[in-house]
MIGUMI-277272 format. One line per 10 residues: number of its first residue (from 0); their letters; for each residue x, y negated, z of C-alpha. Coordinates in steps of 0.25 Angstrom, whole numbers, plus 5000, padded with zeros to 4 digits. Last residue first. Example, Ala and Ser with C-alpha at 12.3 -4.5 7.8 and 13.67 -1.06 7.14 Angstrom:
# residues 2
1) sa) 5055 5004 5029; 5049 5018 5031 $
END
This chain:
# residues 310
309) rywdailrkr) 5002 4812 4975; 4997 4814 4961; 5004 4828 4960; 5001 4832 4974; 4986 4830 4971; 4988 4839 4959; 4994 4850 4967; 4983 4849 4978; 4972 4850 4968; 4978 4863 4961 $
299) sligqprtli) 4968 4872 4968; 4972 4885 4976; 4962 4897 4974; 4959 4892 4960; 4955 4879 4955; 4942 4885 4949; 4938 4890 4963; 4924 4896 4963; 4920 4897 4948; 4934 4899 4942 $
289) tvtliigvfl) 4939 4908 4953; 4926 4917 4952; 4928 4918 4937; 4942 4921 4937; 4941 4932 4948; 4929 4938 4941; 4937 4939 4928; 4948 4946 4935; 4939 4955 4942; 4933 4959 4928 $
279) mrifgirtav) 4947 4962 4924; 4948 4972 4935; 4935 4978 4931; 4941 4980 4917; 4953 4987 4922; 4944 4995 4931; 4937 5002 4919; 4942 5016 4922; 4938 5014 4937; 4923 5012 4932 $
269) aapvfdtlfd) 4921 5026 4927; 4929 5031 4939; 4920 5025 4949; 4925 5014 4957; 4932 5013 4971; 4946 5018 4968; 4947 5010 4954; 4944 4998 4962; 4958 4998 4967; 4962 4991 4955 $
259) sgvwiawvlf) 4954 4979 4959; 4964 4976 4970; 4975 4974 4960; 4967 4963 4952; 4962 4957 4965; 4976 4957 4971; 4982 4951 4958; 4972 4940 4959; 4975 4936 4973; 4990 4938 4972 $
249) agvivgknng) 4991 4929 4959; 4980 4919 4965; 4989 4916 4977; 5001 4913 4968; 4993 4904 4959; 4987 4897 4971; 5001 4894 4976; 5005 4889 4962; 4993 4879 4961; 4990 4874 4947 $
239) tggvmvilwv) 4979 4883 4944; 4974 4890 4957; 4975 4904 4961; 4963 4910 4953; 4967 4902 4941; 4981 4905 4941; 4979 4920 4944; 4969 4921 4933; 4979 4915 4923; 4989 4926 4927 $
229) yftsmlpnfv) 4978 4937 4925; 4976 4930 4911; 4990 4931 4907; 4998 4944 4910; 4986 4953 4915; 4976 4950 4905; 4985 4946 4894; 4992 4960 4893; 5006 4959 4898; 5007 4972 4906 $
219) qpsvfgtyhv) 5003 4980 4894; 5015 4976 4887; 5024 4985 4895; 5034 4982 4907; 5040 4992 4917; 5049 4991 4929; 5037 4986 4937; 5044 4976 4946; 5054 4972 4935; 5043 4970 4925 $
209) ytagaigmvm) 5035 4961 4934; 5046 4952 4938; 5050 4950 4924; 5036 4946 4920; 5035 4936 4932; 5048 4930 4927; 5042 4928 4913; 5030 4921 4919; 5040 4912 4926; 5047 4909 4913 $
199) sgfvfsqmky) 5034 4906 4906; 5030 4896 4917; 5043 4888 4915; 5042 4888 4900; 5027 4883 4900; 5031 4873 4910; 5042 4868 4902; 5035 4868 4889; 5023 4860 4896; 5033 4850 4901 $
189) swcnkgsmst) 5039 4848 4887; 5025 4847 4880; 5021 4836 4891; 5033 4827 4888; 5030 4816 4898; 5028 4802 4895; 5016 4798 4903; 5008 4800 4891; 5011 4814 4891; 5006 4816 4905 $
179) ldedesigrl) 4993 4809 4900; 4991 4818 4888; 4994 4831 4897; 4984 4828 4907; 4982 4837 4919; 4991 4848 4915; 5002 4839 4909; 5002 4831 4922; 5003 4844 4930; 5015 4847 4921 $
169) irgwpsgvsk) 5021 4833 4924; 5019 4835 4939; 5027 4848 4937; 5039 4841 4931; 5038 4831 4942; 5040 4842 4952; 5029 4850 4959; 5026 4859 4947; 5041 4863 4947; 5042 4866 4962 $
159) tialyalill) 5029 4874 4961; 5034 4882 4949; 5048 4885 4955; 5043 4888 4969; 5032 4897 4963; 5041 4904 4954; 5052 4906 4965; 5041 4912 4974; 5036 4921 4964; 5050 4926 4961 $
149) ggaiilyfyg) 5052 4929 4975; 5039 4936 4976; 5043 4945 4964; 5057 4948 4970; 5052 4950 4984; 5041 4959 4979; 5052 4967 4972; 5058 4971 4985; 5045 4974 4992; 5041 4983 4980 $
139) yhrpniveff) 5055 4990 4980; 5052 4996 4994; 5047 5010 4990; 5057 5010 4979; 5068 5009 4989; 5078 4998 4983; 5091 5000 4976; 5086 5005 4963; 5075 4995 4961; 5085 4984 4964 $
129) prpigrigwv) 5077 4975 4953; 5068 4983 4944; 5074 4986 4931; 5064 4989 4919; 5063 5004 4917; 5052 5003 4907; 5049 4994 4896; 5035 4995 4889; 5029 5006 4881; 5020 4996 4873 $
119) gntlwsenrv) 5032 4991 4866; 5046 4995 4870; 5049 4980 4872; 5058 4975 4861; 5059 4987 4852; 5045 4991 4855; 5040 4978 4848; 5025 4981 4848; 5020 4979 4863; 5030 4967 4866 $
109) tllltehial) 5026 4960 4853; 5011 4962 4855; 5013 4955 4869; 5021 4944 4863; 5010 4941 4853; 4999 4942 4864; 5007 4932 4873; 5009 4923 4861; 4994 4923 4858; 4991 4920 4873 $
99) laiaftggrl) 5000 4908 4872; 4993 4903 4860; 4979 4905 4867; 4984 4897 4879; 4990 4885 4871; 4977 4884 4863; 4969 4885 4876; 4975 4872 4881; 4985 4865 4873; 4994 4868 4861 $
89) rlapfgilfa) 5008 4861 4858; 5013 4870 4870; 5012 4882 4861; 5021 4878 4849; 5034 4874 4857; 5029 4882 4869; 5031 4896 4863; 5046 4893 4862; 5047 4888 4876; 5038 4900 4881 $
79) vvgpvlaaga) 5047 4910 4874; 5060 4904 4881; 5053 4904 4894; 5048 4918 4892; 5062 4922 4889; 5069 4915 4900; 5061 4919 4912; 5061 4934 4909; 5076 4933 4905; 5079 4927 4918 $
69) fgvvlplgfg) 5072 4939 4925; 5079 4949 4916; 5093 4942 4919; 5090 4943 4934; 5086 4958 4932; 5100 4961 4927; 5102 4965 4913; 5100 4980 4908; 5100 4976 4894; 5092 4987 4889 $
59) glhettapct) 5083 4978 4881; 5075 4979 4869; 5066 4992 4869; 5066 5007 4870; 5081 5009 4868; 5084 5006 4883; 5096 5001 4891; 5092 4995 4905; 5081 4985 4906; 5084 4971 4911 $
49) liastyaglm) 5083 4963 4899; 5072 4970 4893; 5063 4970 4906; 5066 4955 4909; 5062 4951 4895; 5050 4960 4895; 5044 4954 4908; 5047 4940 4905; 5041 4941 4891; 5029 4947 4897 $
39) yfagigfnml) 5026 4937 4907; 5029 4926 4896; 5019 4933 4887; 5009 4936 4898; 5007 4921 4902; 5002 4918 4888; 4989 4912 4891; 4996 4899 4896; 4987 4887 4897; 4997 4876 4900 $
29) gtfgwqlnla) 4991 4866 4909; 5004 4862 4915; 5002 4864 4930; 4992 4875 4931; 4994 4881 4917; 5009 4882 4915; 5013 4881 4930; 5002 4890 4934; 5005 4900 4923; 5019 4901 4929 $
19) laamayisgm) 5013 4903 4943; 5004 4914 4938; 5016 4922 4932; 5023 4921 4946; 5010 4925 4953; 5008 4937 4944; 5022 4942 4948; 5019 4939 4963; 5006 4947 4962; 5013 4958 4956 $
9) ilfsvfysim) 5023 4959 4967; 5013 4957 4978; 5004 4968 4972; 5016 4977 4972; 5019 4974 4986; 5005 4977 4990; 5006 4991 4983; 5019 4993 4990; 5011 4990 5003; 5000 5000 5000 $
END
């Protein structure tokens, strides 16, 4: 039971990192990113390819240290976001969101079909897990929780410090009224690019944290439901524009999602085979209830905006 709870905390921390990155892009900058899964996936596969031992199944076999893998997991999504940003950031609102969703699907199809690069639908196995050989497997979850929790704290501090700085105040200005911010002499496109790249790098690190915990990665992990819209749900439930609220939302929504899996023990077999659809129904119910009762989320953004004008 304790090991299950530790696993819950690790996965909650990973989703919280991705949600913090989205909160930077959407909550503070107004960038409607529907391509979260693309950067999460790039980070995961980059770190896996860089750190895996010799193999003939896919590109890689470099066997590099995990630190290099995590660095690559931040760098590659950042570079891709930078390149994508040139055309995409000219778009606004829903058009920008659909463009990134299309990019996600394109990259996902590439991962599935280019076996020489990613081993296709069979995925990459044997991904190194830090110090797994020297730590008792029964206690390994506690050790990895320290890693995941530490990375979550670093992401929270970095993003919170950034949005509280003059740089962050400009991002909020862009989110509230881009035209007015531009009239004040700020290069809004440049600031949006910085926010987009920074958030994408954090998403990539979250992806690397996931694969080095599971030791395996496949395209099925990065379907839009779990890698994009689930993260959006976390931000909306926790509180758009509030980093603490987003972290609370991550663990709350993940608890509901994991808890719904136990329904299979209490429902008839005919219903248990459709439990996946029931869990998705729960997601819809959570979103609907949040919108109707607390559209601002668990923790609102009001205090942050008040601090901006203070």
